[in-house]
C-alpha positions as CSV (number, residue, x, y, z in Angstrom):
1,X,-23.9,-21.6,5.4
2,X,-20.1,-21.9,6.4
3,X,-18.9,-24.5,8.9
4,X,-16.3,-25.0,10.9
5,X,-14.0,-27.9,10.3
6,X,-12.7,-29.8,14.0
7,X,-9.7,-31.7,13.6
8,X,-8.6,-34.1,16.2
9,X,-4.9,-34.7,16.4
10,X,-2.7,-37.4,17.0
11,X,-3.0,-36.5,21.0
12,X,-6.7,-36.7,21.2
13,X,-7.0,-32.8,21.4
14,X,-8.6,-30.8,19.1
15,X,-6.8,-28.8,16.2
16,X,-8.3,-25.1,15.2
17,X,-4.9,-23.4,13.9
18,X,-1.9,-24.1,12.7
19,X,1.3,-26.6,14.0
20,X,3.2,-24.8,16.8
21,X,6.4,-23.4,15.2
22,X,4.5,-22.5,11.8
23,X,6.3,-20.1,9.8
24,X,4.5,-16.9,9.8
25,X,6.3,-14.0,8.1
26,X,6.6,-11.8,5.2
27,X,8.4,-11.8,1.9
28,X,10.8,-9.1,-0.1
29,X,13.6,-9.0,-2.7
30,X,16.5,-7.2,-2.6
31,X,15.8,-5.3,-6.5
32,X,12.7,-3.8,-5.5
33,X,13.0,-3.0,-1.9
34,X,16.9,-2.7,-1.1
35,X,18.4,-0.1,-2.4
36,X,22.0,1.1,-1.5
37,X,22.1,0.9,-5.4
38,X,26.3,0.7,-5.8
39,X,26.7,1.2,-2.0
40,X,29.1,-0.8,0.3
41,X,31.1,-2.0,-3.4
42,X,28.0,-3.3,-4.7
43,X,28.0,-4.1,-8.7
44,X,25.5,-3.2,-11.7
45,X,22.4,-5.9,-11.4
46,X,20.1,-6.1,-14.2
47,X,17.3,-4.6,-12.3
48,X,19.2,-1.4,-12.1
49,X,19.0,-0.3,-15.7
50,X,15.2,-0.6,-15.6
51,X,13.2,2.4,-15.5
52,X,9.6,2.6,-13.7
53,X,6.2,2.4,-15.7
54,X,2.7,2.6,-15.3
55,X,0.5,-0.8,-15.3
56,X,-3.0,0.7,-14.8
57,X,-2.1,3.2,-18.0
58,X,0.0,0.0,-20.0
59,X,3.1,2.4,-19.7
60,X,5.8,-0.4,-19.6
61,X,8.8,0.0,-18.0
62,X,11.5,0.8,-20.7
63,X,15.6,0.7,-20.8
64,X,18.4,3.2,-22.3
65,X,20.6,1.9,-24.6
66,X,24.1,3.3,-26.2
67,X,23.5,2.6,-30.2
68,X,27.1,1.3,-32.1
69,X,26.9,4.6,-33.7
70,X,27.0,6.4,-30.3
71,X,23.3,7.6,-30.0
72,X,20.6,6.8,-27.7
73,X,17.4,5.8,-27.1
74,X,14.9,4.1,-25.2
75,X,13.3,0.9,-25.8
76,X,10.2,-0.9,-24.2
77,X,12.0,-3.4,-21.7
78,X,9.9,-6.7,-23.0
79,X,9.2,-7.7,-26.1
80,X,11.6,-5.0,-27.7
81,X,14.8,-6.4,-29.8
82,X,18.2,-4.8,-28.2
83,X,19.8,-3.5,-31.4
84,X,23.4,-5.3,-32.3
85,X,25.9,-3.3,-30.7
86,X,23.9,-1.5,-28.3
87,X,24.8,-1.2,-24.6
88,X,22.1,-0.6,-21.8
89,X,23.1,2.2,-19.6
90,X,21.7,4.3,-16.9
91,X,20.8,7.5,-17.9
92,X,21.6,10.4,-15.0
93,X,18.2,12.2,-15.9
94,X,15.9,9.2,-15.5
95,X,14.4,7.7,-12.5
96,X,15.2,4.4,-11.5
97,X,13.0,2.4,-9.0
98,X,15.7,0.0,-7.6
99,X,18.3,2.4,-6.9
100,X,16.6,3.8,-4.0
101,X,13.2,1.2,-3.8
102,X,12.4,1.8,-0.3
103,X,15.6,1.6,1.4
104,X,16.2,-1.5,3.4
105,X,19.7,-0.7,3.1
106,X,19.7,2.5,5.6
107,X,16.5,1.2,7.7
108,X,17.0,-2.6,7.9
109,X,17.2,-1.9,12.0
110,X,14.0,0.2,12.0
111,X,12.3,-2.7,9.4
112,X,12.9,-5.7,11.0
113,X,11.9,-4.3,14.6
114,X,8.5,-3.7,12.8
115,X,8.7,-7.6,11.8
116,X,9.2,-8.4,14.7
117,X,6.5,-6.6,16.3
118,X,4.0,-8.0,14.0
119,X,5.3,-10.8,15.3
120,X,7.2,-12.6,12.4
121,X,8.6,-15.9,12.8
122,X,10.4,-15.7,9.6
123,X,11.5,-13.4,7.1
124,X,12.0,-14.5,3.5
125,X,14.3,-12.3,1.8
126,X,17.0,-12.3,-0.9
127,X,20.4,-11.4,-1.4
128,X,21.7,-9.1,-4.3
129,X,24.2,-10.9,-5.8
130,X,26.2,-8.1,-7.4
131,X,26.6,-7.0,-3.6
132,X,28.7,-10.1,-3.2
133,X,30.0,-10.4,-6.4
134,X,30.0,-6.6,-8.0
135,X,30.5,-8.2,-11.7
136,X,29.7,-11.5,-10.9
137,X,32.6,-13.7,-12.5
138,X,35.2,-12.3,-9.3
139,X,37.5,-14.8,-7.5
140,X,36.8,-13.5,-4.2
141,X,33.8,-11.5,-2.8
142,X,32.9,-7.9,-1.7
143,X,33.7,-8.4,2.0
144,X,31.9,-4.8,2.7
145,X,28.4,-6.8,0.9
146,X,28.9,-9.6,3.2
147,X,29.1,-7.7,6.5
148,X,25.7,-6.1,5.3
149,X,24.1,-9.3,5.1
150,X,25.9,-10.0,8.9
151,X,24.4,-7.6,10.1
152,X,20.9,-8.2,9.1
153,X,21.0,-11.5,9.6
154,X,22.1,-10.8,13.6
155,X,19.1,-8.3,13.7
156,X,16.5,-10.9,12.6
157,X,18.0,-13.6,15.1
158,X,17.7,-11.1,17.8
159,X,14.4,-11.2,17.7
160,X,14.0,-15.0,16.7
161,X,13.1,-14.5,13.3
162,X,14.1,-17.0,11.3
163,X,15.7,-16.2,7.5
164,X,14.6,-17.8,4.7
165,X,16.9,-16.4,1.8
166,X,16.5,-16.7,-2.1
167,X,19.7,-16.8,-3.5
168,X,19.0,-15.7,-7.0
169,X,15.5,-13.0,-7.0
170,X,15.6,-11.2,-10.8
171,X,19.2,-9.6,-9.6
172,X,22.0,-11.0,-12.1
173,X,24.8,-8.7,-12.1
174,X,25.0,-6.8,-15.2
175,X,28.6,-7.8,-16.1
176,X,27.4,-11.2,-16.5
177,X,24.3,-10.2,-18.7
178,X,26.6,-8.2,-20.9
179,X,29.6,-10.5,-21.3
180,X,28.6,-14.3,-21.3
181,X,25.8,-13.7,-22.3
182,X,23.9,-14.4,-18.8
183,X,22.4,-17.9,-18.5
184,X,22.8,-18.7,-22.1
185,X,26.1,-19.6,-21.4
186,X,27.4,-22.8,-19.3
187,X,29.9,-20.8,-17.4
188,X,27.1,-19.2,-15.2
189,X,26.8,-22.6,-13.5
190,X,30.3,-21.9,-11.9
191,X,29.9,-18.9,-11.1
192,X,26.8,-19.0,-9.5
193,X,28.2,-22.5,-7.2
194,X,31.0,-20.2,-6.4
195,X,28.7,-17.3,-5.1
196,X,26.4,-20.1,-3.4
197,X,29.7,-21.7,-1.6
198,X,30.4,-18.4,-0.3
199,X,26.9,-17.7,1.0
200,X,26.5,-21.3,2.7
201,X,29.9,-21.2,4.3
202,X,29.8,-17.1,5.5
203,X,26.2,-17.8,6.7
204,X,26.3,-21.2,8.4
205,X,24.6,-21.3,12.0
206,X,22.5,-17.8,10.8
207,X,20.8,-19.3,7.5
208,X,19.1,-22.5,7.7
209,X,16.3,-22.3,4.9
210,X,17.2,-21.7,1.2
211,X,15.7,-21.0,-2.2
212,X,17.8,-21.3,-5.0
213,X,16.1,-19.5,-7.8
214,X,12.8,-17.1,-7.2
215,X,10.1,-18.5,-10.0
216,X,11.7,-20.5,-11.7
217,X,9.1,-21.5,-14.3
218,X,8.7,-17.4,-15.3
219,X,12.0,-18.6,-17.3
220,X,9.6,-19.4,-20.2
221,X,7.3,-16.5,-19.5
222,X,9.5,-13.6,-19.3
223,X,13.2,-14.7,-20.1
224,X,14.9,-11.0,-20.2
225,X,13.3,-10.6,-16.6
226,X,14.1,-14.1,-15.3
227,X,17.1,-15.1,-17.0
228,X,18.6,-11.8,-18.0
229,X,18.8,-13.2,-22.1
230,X,17.5,-11.6,-25.0
231,X,16.3,-13.7,-27.6
232,X,16.9,-12.4,-31.4
233,X,14.1,-12.9,-34.1
234,X,16.4,-15.8,-36.0
235,X,16.7,-17.5,-32.9
236,X,14.5,-20.5,-31.9
237,X,12.7,-19.1,-28.5
238,X,12.5,-22.7,-27.1
239,X,16.1,-23.7,-27.4
240,X,17.3,-20.5,-25.9
241,X,14.4,-20.5,-23.2
242,X,15.2,-24.2,-22.3
243,X,19.2,-24.7,-22.8
244,X,19.3,-21.6,-20.0
245,X,17.2,-23.4,-17.7
246,X,19.1,-26.3,-17.8
247,X,22.4,-24.5,-16.7
248,X,20.0,-23.2,-13.5
249,X,18.5,-26.7,-13.3
250,X,22.7,-27.9,-13.0
251,X,23.4,-25.0,-11.1
252,X,20.6,-25.5,-8.6
253,X,21.4,-29.0,-8.1
254,X,25.1,-28.5,-7.6
255,X,24.2,-26.1,-5.0
256,X,22.4,-28.1,-3.0
257,X,24.9,-30.8,-2.7
258,X,27.3,-27.7,-1.5
259,X,24.8,-26.5,0.7
260,X,24.1,-30.1,2.1
261,X,27.9,-30.6,2.2
262,X,28.7,-27.4,4.1
263,X,25.7,-27.8,6.5
264,X,24.0,-31.0,6.6
265,X,20.9,-28.9,8.9
266,X,20.1,-26.7,5.9
267,X,17.3,-26.8,4.0
268,X,17.5,-25.7,0.5
269,X,14.0,-25.5,-1.8
270,X,13.2,-24.6,-5.3
271,X,10.8,-21.5,-5.6
272,X,8.0,-21.4,-8.6
273,X,5.3,-19.2,-9.6
274,X,2.1,-21.1,-9.6
275,X,-0.6,-20.4,-11.7
276,X,-3.6,-22.5,-10.8
277,X,-5.5,-23.3,-14.1
278,X,-9.1,-23.9,-15.0
279,X,-10.6,-25.3,-18.2
280,X,-13.1,-22.6,-19.3
281,X,-15.7,-25.1,-19.9
282,X,-16.3,-29.3,-19.8
283,X,-15.4,-29.0,-23.1
284,X,-12.7,-31.9,-23.5
285,X,-10.5,-29.4,-25.6
286,X,-10.6,-27.4,-22.8
287,X,-9.6,-29.6,-20.2
288,X,-6.8,-31.0,-22.4
289,X,-5.4,-27.3,-22.7
290,X,-5.7,-27.1,-19.0
291,X,-3.5,-30.0,-18.7
292,X,-1.1,-29.0,-21.3
293,X,-0.8,-25.4,-19.5
294,X,0.2,-26.9,-16.0
295,X,2.3,-29.4,-17.7
296,X,4.6,-26.4,-18.9
297,X,5.2,-25.4,-15.3
298,X,5.6,-28.8,-13.8
299,X,8.3,-29.4,-16.3
300,X,10.6,-27.1,-14.2
301,X,9.5,-28.6,-10.4
302,X,9.8,-31.9,-12.2
303,X,13.1,-31.7,-12.8
304,X,14.2,-30.0,-9.6
305,X,11.9,-32.1,-7.5
306,X,12.8,-35.4,-9.0
307,X,16.0,-35.3,-10.7
308,X,15.1,-35.5,-14.1
309,X,13.5,-34.5,-17.2
310,X,9.8,-35.7,-17.3
311,X,8.7,-37.9,-20.5
312,X,5.9,-35.3,-21.1
313,X,8.6,-32.7,-21.2
314,X,11.2,-34.5,-23.4
315,X,8.5,-34.7,-26.3
316,X,7.4,-31.2,-25.9
317,X,11.1,-30.0,-26.4
318,X,10.8,-32.4,-29.2
319,X,7.8,-31.3,-30.6
320,X,9.4,-27.5,-30.6
321,X,13.1,-28.3,-32.2
322,X,14.9,-28.4,-28.8
323,X,18.1,-30.4,-28.4
324,X,19.5,-29.7,-24.9
325,X,23.0,-30.0,-25.0
326,X,24.1,-31.6,-21.6
327,X,28.0,-32.4,-20.4
328,X,28.7,-35.9,-19.3
329,X,27.4,-36.4,-15.4
330,X,24.6,-33.8,-16.0
331,X,21.7,-36.2,-15.6
332,X,23.9,-37.4,-12.6
333,X,23.7,-33.9,-10.6
334,X,20.1,-33.4,-11.2
335,X,19.4,-36.5,-9.6
336,X,21.6,-36.1,-6.6
337,X,20.8,-32.6,-6.3
338,X,17.2,-32.7,-5.5
339,X,15.5,-29.9,-3.8
340,X,14.1,-30.5,0.4
341,X,11.0,-28.3,-0.3
342,X,9.0,-26.5,-2.4
343,X,8.5,-22.9,-2.2
344,X,5.8,-20.9,-4.7
345,X,3.8,-17.8,-4.9
346,X,0.3,-17.6,-5.3
347,X,-1.8,-14.4,-6.6
348,X,-4.4,-15.2,-8.5
349,X,-5.8,-18.1,-10.6
350,X,-6.2,-18.5,-14.8
351,X,-8.5,-19.8,-17.1
352,X,-7.6,-22.1,-20.1
353,X,-9.3,-22.5,-23.4
354,X,-9.3,-24.0,-26.9
355,X,-10.8,-21.3,-28.5
356,X,-9.2,-19.0,-30.7
357,X,-8.7,-15.2,-31.0
358,X,-10.2,-14.8,-27.8
359,X,-9.7,-11.5,-25.8
360,X,-7.0,-12.1,-22.6
361,X,-6.3,-10.2,-19.3
362,X,-3.7,-9.3,-17.7
363,X,-2.8,-11.5,-14.5
364,X,0.8,-12.2,-12.7
365,X,3.0,-13.1,-15.4
366,X,0.3,-15.0,-17.5
367,X,-2.5,-13.6,-19.7
368,X,-5.7,-15.5,-19.0
369,X,-9.2,-15.8,-19.9
370,X,-11.6,-13.7,-17.6
371,X,-12.9,-16.0,-15.2
372,X,-16.5,-14.6,-14.7
373,X,-17.1,-16.1,-11.5
374,X,-14.2,-14.1,-9.5
375,X,-13.8,-10.3,-9.1
376,X,-10.2,-8.8,-10.1
377,X,-7.9,-6.3,-8.6
378,X,-7.6,-2.8,-9.8
379,X,-4.9,-4.1,-11.7
380,X,-7.0,-6.8,-13.3
381,X,-5.7,-10.2,-11.5
382,X,-8.5,-12.5,-10.5
383,X,-9.0,-12.9,-6.5
384,X,-9.3,-16.5,-5.9
385,X,-8.5,-17.9,-2.3
386,X,-10.0,-21.3,-3.5
387,X,-7.2,-21.5,-5.9
388,X,-4.1,-21.1,-3.1
389,X,-6.1,-24.2,-1.9
390,X,-5.7,-26.3,-4.8
391,X,-2.6,-25.4,-5.6
392,X,-1.1,-26.7,-2.2
393,X,-3.3,-29.7,-3.0
394,X,-1.8,-30.3,-6.5
395,X,1.6,-29.7,-5.6
396,X,1.8,-31.8,-2.5
397,X,0.2,-34.6,-4.2
398,X,2.4,-34.4,-7.3
399,X,5.4,-34.1,-5.0
400,X,4.8,-35.1,-1.1
401,X,7.6,-32.8,0.0
402,X,6.7,-30.0,2.1
403,X,5.5,-26.6,0.8
404,X,6.3,-23.3,1.8
405,X,3.7,-20.2,0.6
406,X,6.7,-17.6,-0.2
407,X,4.4,-15.0,-1.8
408,X,0.5,-14.2,-1.6
409,X,-0.3,-10.7,-1.2
410,X,-2.9,-7.7,-2.4
411,X,-1.7,-4.9,-4.7
412,X,-3.6,-1.8,-4.2
413,X,-3.8,2.1,-4.3
414,X,-4.0,2.9,-0.4
415,X,-4.8,6.4,0.7
416,X,-2.8,7.7,3.0
417,X,-3.9,8.6,6.1
418,X,-3.2,8.6,10.1
419,X,-3.8,4.9,9.9
420,X,-4.4,3.5,6.3
421,X,-8.0,1.7,6.6
422,X,-6.6,-1.3,3.9
423,X,-9.8,-3.5,5.2
424,X,-9.8,-4.6,1.1
425,X,-5.7,-5.9,1.8
426,X,-7.3,-7.6,5.3
427,X,-10.1,-9.1,3.3
428,X,-7.9,-11.0,0.6
429,X,-5.5,-12.0,3.3
430,X,-7.9,-13.5,5.3
431,X,-9.8,-15.5,2.6
432,X,-6.2,-16.8,1.4
433,X,-5.1,-18.1,4.9
434,X,-8.4,-19.7,5.6
435,X,-8.0,-21.3,2.0
436,X,-4.1,-22.1,3.6
437,X,-5.8,-23.8,7.0
438,X,-8.3,-25.8,5.1
439,X,-5.6,-27.2,2.9
440,X,-3.6,-28.2,5.9
441,X,-6.6,-29.2,8.2
442,X,-8.8,-31.0,6.0
443,X,-6.7,-32.0,3.0
444,X,-3.6,-33.0,4.8
445,X,-1.1,-30.7,2.9
446,X,2.2,-30.6,4.5
447,X,3.1,-26.8,4.6
448,X,5.6,-25.2,7.3
449,X,4.9,-21.6,6.3
450,X,3.4,-18.5,4.8
451,X,4.8,-15.2,3.8
452,X,3.1,-12.0,2.9
453,X,4.2,-10.9,0.1
454,X,5.4,-7.2,0.2
455,X,5.0,-7.2,4.0
456,X,6.2,-3.7,3.6
457,X,5.5,-1.4,0.7
458,X,8.1,-1.8,-2.3
459,X,8.4,-1.0,-6.1
460,X,6.6,-3.4,-8.0
461,X,8.6,-5.8,-10.5
462,X,6.7,-6.0,-13.1
463,X,5.4,-2.0,-13.5
464,X,8.2,-0.5,-11.7
465,X,5.7,1.5,-9.6
466,X,5.3,2.2,-5.8
467,X,1.6,2.8,-6.2
468,X,1.0,-0.3,-6.6
469,X,1.4,-1.2,-3.0
470,X,1.4,-4.8,-1.1
471,X,2.8,-3.9,2.3
472,X,1.0,-3.9,5.9
473,X,3.5,-1.0,6.1
474,X,3.6,2.0,4.8
475,X,6.7,4.0,3.3
476,X,6.4,7.4,1.8
477,X,7.8,7.2,-1.3
478,X,5.8,7.6,-4.9
479,X,5.9,6.8,-8.3
480,X,8.7,9.4,-9.2
481,X,10.9,8.8,-6.4
482,X,9.7,11.5,-4.1
483,X,8.9,10.5,0.0
484,X,10.6,11.1,2.9
485,X,10.8,7.1,3.4
486,X,9.0,7.3,6.5
487,X,7.0,4.2,7.4
488,X,3.8,3.7,9.3
489,X,1.1,0.9,10.0
490,X,-1.3,0.1,8.3
491,X,-4.6,-1.2,9.9
492,X,-3.7,-4.7,8.2
493,X,-0.4,-4.3,10.2
494,X,-2.6,-5.1,13.7
495,X,-4.8,-7.9,11.9
496,X,-1.5,-9.9,10.8
497,X,0.0,-9.4,14.5
498,X,-3.4,-10.5,16.1
499,X,-3.2,-13.3,13.3
500,X,0.4,-14.5,14.3
501,X,-0.7,-14.1,18.0
502,X,-3.4,-16.4,17.9
503,X,-1.3,-18.8,15.3
504,X,-4.5,-18.4,13.1
505,X,-7.2,-19.6,15.2
506,X,-8.4,-16.4,14.7
507,X,-9.1,-15.6,11.0
């Protein structure tokens, strides 16, 4: 039997909803939504050279290469070595989803008006790094790119929508990947900090909430995707990944210090993918594997929240023959540049097992043992609202700083009709918001916001599809880039509108 829990607040009243001012909103990323490919002086970003794919039929996203001998070929984006001397390029006869995506660049006023109609109190978005610094290593920013985001922020503030900005969301300028290469190079710290300083100064008074890197722990899962680096067969992958991650840790810590010095009111957070692992059985060996899996992810948040590498991480790196090259003062920088809050994404949970040679199923960036107690989406992701409550409790219990649910949503195939009846999305969101509510009101977790991923239809980052839709706003665009880009409200649009209007009292 489901029970309603009544919380008595400190004023003696009954609290059934969320705190006044709770940040309800939606989330997107520039490379999946913005479009405007090479418009307004924008440079090439890593996602701009990656094709679409098909997640349901296991057709991966690809990349076109010009080989050293002048010939060309396509390779799978993940898990395929780039031949020596090969250079990615944009093939004019191939569809690249990021180039238009769902075209926020030309529809931002219309889209923000729809966000306001839904009642958004915040909007989590990213800035395209290559729109501000087209190559990434310039001395001066691209003024036209800065003006675009001025217009976006002004439009949001007109509707009293608070921007929450991710500074780097899988959008590394391609020039930095080709020339340095990317976060393997210490020089990236300076390029990133220059970029951050420009943003903090330009948008002071317009943007208060920032996150330095999107899902930083994805570095160890998909380094080509998150770090913009390719690991060669003769390299120790652990050494490459964690050295590059150290550069990001230092860059983030310096950015926090820069942001606080420019505007003491800035709130600068980290952002991670939260995996919520369960042990497959009560077997102590399964429990140990579960702990080890979680520690791999906490290694990233520990550095950014506590300002130092944990003893567990140091031993993990040692076991994998990793020697982090630090510059003098790095440890002090990490300690001085800890984040103000933790943003995280949560879509599904995972199962850890000590068994070998077991078949795994796909999930969000992580392959896992199938959980027989849960149902799954069409893409094989488990549906587990309780996992969100557990995530909130584990993070808050470990760090005791404010949390922000930066991504939560449900990818599905929507059948176009006058009003799309996406009851499956409503059911998913309703159950997860209830889990969030329980974590706050019953468990005492300090969480200040919740943003639905893909509040408007956009390109799936993993598969490059449009057909895997997350939005509460439908965009007429298909997997081949066809469609009018006309926006329309789904049934979930009105459900979320009512949820926000009642501040979560009605679920």
